[in-house]
C-alpha positions in Angstrom: -0.1 0.0 0.1 3.0 2.4 0.5 4.5 1.8 -2.5 1.1 2.4 -4.4 0.8 5.6 -2.2 4.2 6.8 -3.4 3.4 6.0 -7.3 0.5 7.7 -6.9 2.0 10.9 -5.9 4.6 10.4 -8.1 2.0 10.4 -11.0 0.2 13.5 -9.2 3.5 15.1 -9.1 4.9 14.6 -13.1 1.6 15.6 -14.5 1.6 18.9 -12.1 5.0 19.6 -13.8 3.7 18.8 -17.3 0.6 20.9 -16.7 3.0 23.8 -15.6 4.8 23.2 -18.5 2.2 23.4 -20.8 0.5 26.5 -18.9 3.8 28.4 -19.7 4.0 27.0 -23.7 0.2 28.4 -23.9 1.2 31.9 -22.4 4.3 32.5 -24.1 3.3 30.8 -27.6 -0.2 32.4 -28.0 -0.3 35.8 -28.8 -4.0 36.6 -28.2 -4.7 36.9 -24.2 -8.6 35.9 -24.1 -7.3 32.8 -26.0 -4.4 32.0 -24.1 -6.8 32.3 -21.0 -9.3 29.8 -22.6 -6.3 27.4 -23.1 -4.9 27.5 -19.9 -8.4 27.1 -17.8 -9.2 24.3 -19.9 -6.2 22.9 -19.6 -6.2 23.3 -15.8 -10.1 22.4 -15.0 -10.4 19.4 -17.6 -7.4 17.2 -16.6 -5.8 15.3 -19.5 -8.5 16.6 -21.9 -7.6 19.8 -21.7 -3.6 19.6 -22.3 -4.6 16.9 -25.1 -7.3 19.6 -26.7 -4.3 22.1 -27.0 -1.7 19.8 -28.5 -4.3 18.6 -30.8 -5.9 22.0 -32.0 -4.0 24.9 -30.1 -0.3 25.2 -31.1 0.2 28.1 -32.8 1.7 27.4 -36.4 2.1 31.0 -37.3 5.5 31.4 -35.6 7.1 28.2 -37.0 8.0 27.7 -40.7 5.2 25.9 -41.8 4.0 28.4 -44.5 7.7 29.6 -45.5 7.6 27.8 -48.9 4.0 29.5 -49.2 5.3 32.7 -48.8 8.3 32.5 -51.0 5.7 31.6 -53.6 3.7 34.2 -53.2 6.5 36.8 -53.4 7.2 35.6 -57.0 3.8 35.7 -58.0 3.4 39.3 -57.0 6.0 40.4 -58.8 4.2 39.2 -62.0 0.9 40.8 -60.5 1.8 44.5 -59.8 3.7 44.4 -63.0 0.4 44.4 -64.8 -0.4 48.2 -65.8 -4.3 48.1 -65.3 -3.7 46.7 -61.8 -1.3 48.9 -60.6 -3.0 51.8 -62.3 -6.3 50.9 -60.5 -5.6 52.6 -57.0 -5.1 55.9 -58.8 -8.4 55.6 -60.5 -10.4 54.9 -57.2 -9.1 57.5 -55.2 -9.9 60.0 -58.2 -13.8 58.9 -57.6 -15.0 61.5 -55.1 -18.0 59.3 -54.3 -15.8 56.8 -52.4 -13.6 59.6 -50.8 -14.7 58.5 -47.5 -13.3 54.9 -48.1 -9.8 55.9 -48.8 -8.3 55.2 -45.6 -10.1 51.6 -45.6 -8.7 51.1 -49.3 -5.3 52.1 -48.0 -5.3 50.1 -44.8 -6.4 46.7 -47.1 -3.5 47.6 -50.0 -0.9 46.1 -47.4 -2.1 42.8 -48.9 -0.7 41.2 -51.8 -4.1 40.9 -53.2 -5.3 44.6 -51.8 -5.0 46.6 -54.9 -8.6 47.9 -56.2 -9.8 47.3 -59.5 -12.5 49.4 -61.3 -13.3 47.2 -64.4 -15.6 44.7 -62.9 -18.8 43.3 -63.1 -20.4 41.7 -60.1 -23.6 39.3 -60.0 -25.2 38.8 -56.9 -26.1 34.9 -56.4 -28.8 33.7 -53.8 -28.7 30.4 -52.4 -27.3 27.4 -54.3 -30.0 27.4 -56.7 -28.4 30.5 -58.5 -24.8 29.8 -57.6 -24.5 26.3 -59.2 -26.2 27.2 -62.3 -24.0 29.9 -63.1 -20.7 28.3 -61.8 -21.9 24.9 -64.0 -22.5 27.4 -67.0 -19.3 29.2 -66.7 -17.2 25.9 -66.5 -19.1 24.3 -69.4 -17.3 27.2 -71.4 -14.0 27.1 -70.1 -11.4 27.3 -72.9 -8.2 27.2 -71.3 -8.4 26.3 -67.3 -10.5 25.8 -64.5 -9.4 26.4 -60.8 -11.3 25.3 -57.9 -10.6 25.5 -53.9 -13.1 24.8 -51.6 -13.6 24.0 -47.7 -16.5 21.5 -48.1 -17.1 19.0 -50.6 -19.2 16.1 -50.7 -19.9 13.3 -52.3 -23.4 13.7 -53.1 -25.5 14.8 -55.8 -24.5 18.1 -56.4 -21.0 17.0 -55.7 -21.3 14.4 -58.4 -22.4 16.8 -61.1 -19.4 18.9 -60.4 -17.1 15.9 -60.9 -18.5 14.8 -64.0 -18.3 18.2 -65.4 -14.8 18.5 -64.4 -13.8 15.2 -66.1 -15.8 16.1 -69.0 -13.6 19.3 -69.3 -10.4 17.8 -68.8 -11.2 15.1 -71.6 -11.4 18.3 -73.5 -7.6 19.3 -73.0 -8.8 22.2 -70.3 -6.4 22.2 -67.6 -8.5 21.4 -64.1 -6.8 21.8 -60.8 -8.7 21.2 -57.6 -7.9 21.8 -54.1 -9.8 20.7 -51.0 -9.6 21.0 -47.6 -8.7 17.9 -46.0 -10.8 18.2 -42.9 -13.6 19.8 -44.2 -14.1 17.6 -47.2 -12.7 14.4 -45.8 -15.6 12.4 -47.0 -14.2 12.6 -50.5 -10.4 11.9 -49.6 -10.9 8.4 -51.1 -13.2 7.3 -53.7 -14.4 10.8 -55.0 -10.7 12.2 -55.3 -9.1 9.4 -56.5 -12.1 9.3 -59.5 -10.8 13.0 -60.5 -7.4 12.1 -60.3 -7.9 9.1 -62.3 -9.6 11.4 -65.2 -7.1 14.0 -65.8 -8.0 16.4 -62.9 -5.0 17.8 -60.9 -6.4 17.3 -57.3 -4.6 17.9 -53.9 -5.5 18.9 -50.4 -4.6 22.0 -49.1 -3.1 20.5 -45.9 -3.0 16.8 -45.6 -4.1 15.3 -42.4 -2.8 11.8 -41.5 -4.7 11.0 -38.5 -8.1 13.0 -38.1 -8.4 12.0 -34.9 -5.1 13.6 -33.6 -5.2 16.0 -36.3 -2.9 19.3 -34.9 -4.0 21.1 -38.0 -7.5 21.4 -37.6 -7.2 25.1 -36.2 -5.8 26.1 -39.7 -8.4 24.9 -42.1 -8.7 26.6 -45.5 -12.1 27.9 -45.3 -11.8 29.5 -49.0 -14.4 28.8 -51.5 -12.6 29.8 -55.0 -13.1 29.4 -58.3 -11.4 30.9 -61.5 -12.1 30.2 -64.8 -9.7 31.4 -67.6 -8.6 34.0 -65.5 -11.7 35.8 -66.4 -14.6 34.9 -64.2 -14.7 34.2 -60.7 -16.9 32.8 -57.8 -16.3 33.7 -54.3 -18.9 33.6 -50.9 -20.4 31.3 -48.5 -21.6 28.5 -50.5 -19.7 25.1 -50.4 -20.1 22.2 -52.8 -23.0 19.9 -51.3 -26.9 19.1 -51.6 -27.4 20.9 -48.3 -26.7 24.3 -50.0 -29.6 23.9 -52.4 -33.4 24.2 -51.8 -34.7 21.5 -54.0 -38.3 21.3 -55.3 -40.2 17.9 -54.8 -40.1 17.7 -58.4 -36.4 18.2 -59.0 -35.9 15.3 -55.9 -38.4 12.9 -57.8 -36.0 13.3 -61.0 -32.9 12.9 -59.0 -33.9 9.7 -57.3 -33.4 7.7 -54.0 -29.9 8.8 -53.2 -30.8 12.4 -53.7 -34.3 11.9 -51.2 -31.9 10.4 -48.9 -29.6 13.1 -48.5 -32.1 15.9 -49.0 -31.7 19.2 -46.7 -34.0 19.0 -43.9 -34.2 22.7 -43.5 -34.3 25.7 -45.7 -30.4 26.7 -46.6 -30.1 30.5 -47.1 -26.7 31.5 -48.4 -25.1 34.3 -50.5 -22.1 34.1 -53.5 -21.2 36.3 -56.1 -19.7 36.0 -59.5 -17.5 38.5 -60.6 -16.0 39.3 -64.0 -13.2 41.5 -65.0 -9.7 42.7 -63.3 -10.7 41.4 -59.4 -10.5 38.0 -60.9 -6.7 38.7 -61.0 -6.8 38.5 -57.0 -8.7 35.3 -56.6 -6.5 33.8 -59.6 -3.4 34.8 -57.2 -4.6 33.5 -54.1 -5.5 30.0 -55.9 -1.7 29.7 -57.3 -0.2 30.6 -54.2 -2.2 27.9 -52.2 -1.8 25.4 -55.1 2.0 25.8 -55.3 1.8 25.2 -51.5 -0.1 22.1 -51.3 0.6 20.7 -55.0 4.4 21.7 -54.0 4.8 22.6 -57.4 6.0 26.1 -58.8 3.4 27.3 -61.5 4.8 30.6 -62.9 2.5 33.7 -63.4 1.9 34.3 -66.8 -0.8 35.6 -69.3 -2.6 32.5 -69.6 -3.3 32.9 -65.8 -3.8 36.7 -66.2 -5.3 37.7 -69.2 -5.8 41.0 -70.6 -9.5 42.0 -69.8 -10.4 43.6 -73.1 -14.0 43.9 -72.2 -14.8 47.2 -70.7 -18.0 47.0 -68.1 -20.3 49.7 -68.1 -21.0 51.3 -64.7 -18.0 48.8 -63.8 -17.5 48.1 -59.9 -14.7 48.8 -57.6 -13.7 45.6 -56.0 -11.0 44.9 -53.4 -10.1 41.6 -52.0 -9.0 40.7 -48.7 -7.0 37.6 -48.2 -6.5 36.4 -44.3 -5.1 33.6 -42.7 -2.4 32.2 -40.6 0.3 33.1 -42.6 -0.8 36.8 -42.9 1.6 39.4 -41.1 -1.5 41.6 -40.2 -5.0 40.0 -39.2 -6.4 42.2 -42.1 -9.9 40.0 -42.3 -10.8 41.5 -39.2 -8.8 44.8 -39.5 -11.0 45.1 -42.8 -14.2 44.5 -40.8 -13.2 46.9 -37.9 -12.5 49.8 -39.8 -15.6 49.4 -42.1 -17.7 49.5 -39.0 -16.0 52.5 -37.7 -16.3 54.4 -40.8 -20.1 53.9 -40.9 -22.2 57.1 -40.4 -25.6 55.5 -40.7 -26.5 51.9 -41.0 -24.6 48.5 -40.6 -26.3 45.3 -41.8 -24.6 42.2 -41.0 -25.6 38.7 -41.8 -23.3 35.6 -40.2 -24.4 32.0 -39.3 -21.6 32.3 -36.3 -21.3 35.4 -34.1 -18.1 34.9 -31.7 -16.8 38.3 -32.3 -13.5 39.2 -30.6 -13.7 42.1 -28.4 -12.2 44.3 -30.6 -15.2 43.9 -33.3 -18.0 43.5 -30.7 -17.0 46.9 -29.1 -16.8 48.7 -32.5 -20.4 47.7 -32.8 -21.6 48.7 -29.3 -19.7 52.2 -30.0 -21.2 52.3 -33.3 -24.8 51.5 -32.0 -24.2 54.2 -29.1 -23.3 56.6 -31.7 -26.3 56.5 -33.6 -25.6 53.9 -36.3 -28.6 51.5 -36.9 -26.6 48.3 -36.2 -28.6 45.4 -37.5 -27.3 41.8 -36.8 -29.1 38.7 -38.5 -28.3 35.3 -37.2 -29.6 31.8 -37.0 -32.3 30.9 -34.6 -31.0 27.5 -34.7 -27.7 27.0 -36.4 -26.0 23.8 -37.3 -24.0 24.3 -34.2 -26.0 24.3 -30.9 -22.7 25.1 -28.7 -21.9 28.1 -30.9 -25.6 29.1 -30.6 -25.5 28.9 -26.8 -21.9 30.8 -26.5 -23.3 33.6 -29.0 -26.0 34.6 -27.1 -23.4 35.9 -24.5 -22.4 38.7 -26.9 -26.0 39.8 -27.5 -27.0 41.7 -24.1 -24.1 44.5 -24.6 -25.2 44.9 -28.1 -29.1 45.3 -27.0 -28.5 47.7 -24.5 -26.7 50.0 -27.2 -29.9 49.7 -29.1 -28.6 47.2 -31.7 -31.2 44.8 -33.2 -30.6 41.4 -33.4 -32.8 39.1 -35.3 -33.0 35.3 -35.5 -33.8 33.7 -38.9 -36.5 31.0 -38.4 -37.1 29.9 -42.0 -33.8 28.0 -41.7 -30.5 28.1 -41.7 -28.8 31.5 -42.4 -25.3 30.7 -43.7 -24.6 34.3 -45.5 -21.6 35.9 -44.6 -22.4 39.8 -45.6 -21.8 43.3 -44.5 -23.7 46.4 -46.1 -22.6 49.9 -44.6 -24.5 53.0 -45.5 -25.7 51.3 -48.6 -22.2 52.1 -50.2 -19.7 49.3 -49.4 -20.6 45.7 -49.4 -18.3 42.6 -47.7 -19.5 39.4 -49.4 -17.2 36.3 -48.8 -16.5 33.3 -46.6 -15.1 34.6 -43.4 -18.0 34.2 -40.6 -18.2 36.8 -38.0 -16.1 34.9 -35.4 -12.5 34.7 -33.8 -11.9 31.6 -36.1 -12.2 33.1 -39.3 -10.3 36.4 -38.1 -7.2 34.3 -36.9 -7.2 30.5 -37.3 -8.9 29.8 -41.0 -7.8 30.9 -44.4 -10.1 33.3 -45.8 -11.1 35.6 -48.8 -13.5 38.4 -48.9 -14.7 40.7 -51.7 -14.9 44.4 -50.8 -17.3 45.7 -53.0 -17.5 50.1 -53.2 -20.6 50.3 -55.4 -24.1 52.0 -54.4 -26.3 49.9 -56.6 -24.7 46.6 -55.2 -24.9 47.6 -51.8 -28.5 48.6 -52.0 -29.4 45.4 -53.7 -28.0 43.6 -51.0 -29.3 46.0 -48.3 -32.8 45.1 -50.1 -31.8 41.2 -49.7 -30.9 41.8 -46.0 -34.1 43.3 -45.2 -36.5 40.6 -47.1 -34.6 38.1 -44.9 -36.0 40.1 -41.9 -39.4 38.7 -42.9 -38.6 35.3 -42.0 -37.1 36.3 -38.6 -37.8 37.3 -35.4 -36.6 40.5 -33.4 -35.1 40.2 -29.9 -37.1 42.3 -27.6 -34.6 43.4 -24.5 -37.1 43.1 -22.1 -38.0 39.5 -23.0 -34.6 38.7 -23.5 -33.5 39.8 -19.7 -36.3 37.5 -18.3 -34.2 35.0 -19.3 -33.7 32.1 -16.6 -30.1 32.4 -14.7 -29.2 28.8 -15.1 -29.2 29.9 -19.3 -27.5 33.2 -19.2 -24.7 31.5 -16.8 -24.4 28.3 -19.5 -24.1 30.9 -22.1 -21.3 33.1 -20.0 -19.4 29.8 -19.3 -19.2 28.7 -22.8 -18.0 32.2 -24.1 -15.0 31.7 -21.7 -14.0 29.1 -24.2 -15.2 31.3 -27.5 -11.3 31.5 -28.8 -11.3 27.8 -29.3 -15.1 27.7 -30.9 
């Protein structure tokens, strides 16, 4: 018994030493204090599991050499991109536009990104839900003559996923170069049969960041959440819609034609999402991001040339000014978050935000709070019930502060709202892949389009208000009547918001 007692004390001592070591590593290796505190608390109060969780998803690769080669490829491509006359002259044109004068500081901030140059010769089409998005995407792919570049977080081996696969295989057989990047975690269902089928039929396919053991994946924090399609360097797609049946609201007639498999995988709730199609010079930015990601994950060295960055001969009447924001663990600046912060602070009358997951950073929450107190109409649209219960509960802890500042929060009741959009003063719009959460700001590879255009922003604002017809506003008086245990549960989960 004495020996067992000694062994037990020794085990406790060893665990204590390990815990201290882990806590010190978290403190020194995690720049964000709130995130560091969350990891430390989790490690202390959830023995063994907390430590395992940190080493599984919490290690900060930003300081490591993981993306050294990726950055070198980006520098090579950047030299060509900034040698393009129309690309480099765009900033001069946009700053001469007196209608966008107030956005000059924002545009200047985002020009620090490799893809931050504004282009004005663009046509931007708003695509609502998968029904419009996939129709437009498939049409563009069918017309491809030279190359098709696809990069997605989620691609599923279902009806729409196989429609895409068949189309890509067909284009590859016609001699079109098809390059295909998928996130190895988000698209883990296609890692074998689906990806192999593409590869065997002429599609060059690679996971962005290969995960060897999913259940021990210490790279899950750094997911490629981007959704990019580039066709022939002239047409691009970006937004919130992944490749999956869940993003399409099929009619009963469509389901009947699609067969038993489609019926089995039919979306159980209405799915509301937003995407955009871009034609023009801003597609260069999407192409640049794709090529950088491709050279990294495929271990190739594709050179920038006129095939990938063709001259845009067409001049679009009423061309829209577009600026891309690409953020990720390899970025020196948190541009995704900074772009949103600056947009909020720049607003004078109205901010309309749609996001499926609202776990904001302290800076973004304070900016929204300050804007609302300053008389700016702040309206936030989130799902009443998203596809992640724990995030729904944690998000509620952030509502109180905004409600006290007279911000309006709406809960979408028709189904799942997955759009990631922001409209400021009906002059500037953000449409992209980033959620209004810490993971998108700091941990994921994301890309957003900043569209400086009144007509487009008014159109997106109209859609926001139309969505409010299927939402219920939170009444602050009723909200404050919530039972204490629900408030406590939300507050407790919010302590771990940097990890969600």
